[in-house]
N, C-alpha and C positions, 0 to 999 in steps of 0.2 A: 384622593378622589378628584376627578376633573370638575371644573366649573362649567355647567351647562347653560346654554342660551338658546332661546327660540326667537329668531329675528323677524318673524312674519306673523303677527297676531293682530286681529282687528277687534276694536272695542266699540261699544255703543258711543255715539249715535249712528255709526255707519249702517247698521241694520237694526230695525226696530226690536228684533228678538235677541240682539246681541247682549253680551255681558258688560258690566261696567269695568273700568280699569282696576278698581279695588278688588272686585270679584276674581278677575283673571290673575292678579298678582297673588291673591291668597291661595288659589289652587296651584299656581305654578310653584309657589314656595313649598307647598306640601309635597309636590312631586319631586322636589330637589333641584329646581333651577336656581342659578345664581342671578339670572336676569331675563327679562323679555323685552322685546321692542314692539311698540304699538305702531303699525304702519298702515293706517287707514288710507283708503284711496283718495288722493288729491285733497287731503285734509290734515292739517297740523293739529296735534293735540294741544288744546288750549288750557287744560286744567293745570293748576299749580299744586303739586302734591309733594309730600315728604315721605321718605321710605325707611323702613326698618327691616334689615336682613335680606332683602331682594331688590335688585336694581330695575328701575323702569327707564327704558331708553325710548326717546321720541324719534319717530321717523315718518316717512311718507312713501306710499306706493303709487307711483305715477301711472295713470292710464291715459293713453293718447291714441288718436285715430290716424295720425300721420307723423312723419319724421319731423316736419316743421313744428307741429304742436308739441311733440316730445322735447325738442331742443328748447323751445320757449319755456316749458314747464321746468326743465332741469335748471335753466338759468334762474328762474324765479325762486325755486326751492333751495338751490345750492347756497349754503351759508346760513340758512334759516333753520335747518335741521341737520343733525349729524349723520343720519342714516337715510340713504336715498336708494329706493328700490324702483324698478320699472316692471310693470305688468306686461309680460311679453305675449307670445302666441302668434305674432305676425312677423313674417320673415324680415321686412324692412325695419320694424320696430326693434326686433332682436339685434340686428346688426348695428343700428344706431346706438343701442344701449351698451353693447360690449365694446364699441369703439370709443366710448366716452369715459375717461378716468374719473369723472365726478360721480359716476354711478357705482354703488356698492354691490347691488344684487340685481340679477335678472331673474324675476319670478315667473313661474308658469311659461317656460320657454316654448313649449309645444302646444299650449292652449288646449282647446277641446271643451265642448259644452259640459260633458260629464265629469271632466277633471276638476273644474273650478267653478262651474255654474255661470260662466260669463261669455258663452257663445263659442262657436267653432273658430279654430285658428288654423292658419296655414304655416305656422312657424315650425322650423326644425333646427337642430343644431348640426353644424358640419365642421370640417377641419378649419375653415377660415374663421368662423365665428368663435370657436373655442380657442384658437390661437390668439385672437384679439382679447378674449376674456382673460387669458393667462398674462398677456402683456400689460393689460390695464388693471389687473387685480379686481376684475368684476366676478363676484362669486355666482355660480349657477345654483339655483334653488331646486332641491328635490322636495316637493310638497307631498307629505304623507297622507293628506286627506284624499288624494286621488286614489290611493290604494284602499283606504279604510271604507270609503263610501261607495265603492263600485263593486260589482259582482261579475263573476264568470268571464265572458268574452271581453267586456270593457275593461275589467281589471287586468286581464292578461295583456291587452293592448297597451295599457299604461305602463305596466311593468316592463314590457318589451322596449318601449321608448326610453324608459329610464335606464335599462341595461345598455342600450346603444349609446346614450349620453355619457354614461359612466365610463365606457371604453375610451371615448374621445377625451374626456377630462383627465383620465389617467395618462393617456399618451402625451398630452401637452402640459400636464401638471398644472391645470387650471384649478382655482379654488372652488370648492363645492360645500354647500351647507344643507342641513336637514331642517325643515320647518313644518309646523302643523297647519299653518294658514287658518288658525282657530278663529271662529267668529263668536264663540261662546265658551264658557268653562267646560262644556261637554265635548268640545272639539280638542281641548288640550290633551296631550299624551305624555306620560312620564318618559324620561330619557331612555330607560331600558326598553320600553315598548317601541320607541322610535328606532333604536338601534336594531331591534329584532325585525321590524318592518323593512329596514334598509337591506337586510340580508336577502330578502325576496328577489331583489334585482341585482344581487351580486356584490354589494358592499361588504367588505370585511369589517369585523368589529373595530379594528384599529381605525379604518377610514371613517366609519360612522361616528365613532367617539370624537375624532378630530373635527368632523363636520358639524358637531353639536357643541364643541368646546373651543379648541385652539383657533379654528378659522373664524368663527364669529367674534371671538375676543380680538383677533388681529384686526378685523374690520372696525370694531368699536374703538380700539386704541389708535388705529390709523387716523380716524376722524376726530381724535381728541375727546371722544365721548366719555372717557374715564372720569374727566373732571366735570362733564356737562350732564351726567346722569341726574335725573330728577329723583329726589328722595321722597318716599311715600311712607307715611306712618300707619301701620296696620294695627288694629286693636288686638290685645292679647285676651284669649278666651280661656277660662278655667274649665278643666274637664272633671 
């Protein structure tokens, strides 16, 4: 059985209604994940925790309004955390992210208010950006909550964008990952559900499994995160 990872999870205190790290880990463990990464926006996880049976990886998702601000933040966070994601959705931000080998993940590459709740974006993926992503090993994120929390026309639009992105990623053999972008335990989805959702925009079961296991593990190992995983001790409950 593959080891599954969700590398884009947001914990309290990023949102007042969010779940704690311990709650997210407990549910993720029950769903069968080997690890999750907490990537709060522009905020490093400060808690020191110890882990039993599921790995917690600390990261950050950078949000920037300009390329200059993005580069400054990448420089600031690089070396302080092993997982570096960039919140995309703007054409210039997308390009700057995939051109920088210090970046691990480009999240929300197409933006959109209904996709992630953070305002409209003009970002798209094209041949040039995907080629840079492949060269610099920047994984493109397919965020499943864009499918889960939208209906009808908006869902169809998001699925269409994902289908177009998938074609480009296949062509240039760029890395791709599936994430929940969970902000609470109710947003987390079991790996089998994530794989089923990915089939809606054309991912094969083999591709989706790799996007939840092999590729995330490659990212973590490349950054030396295997040794830097924070260990968290979860209590054992009797049934």
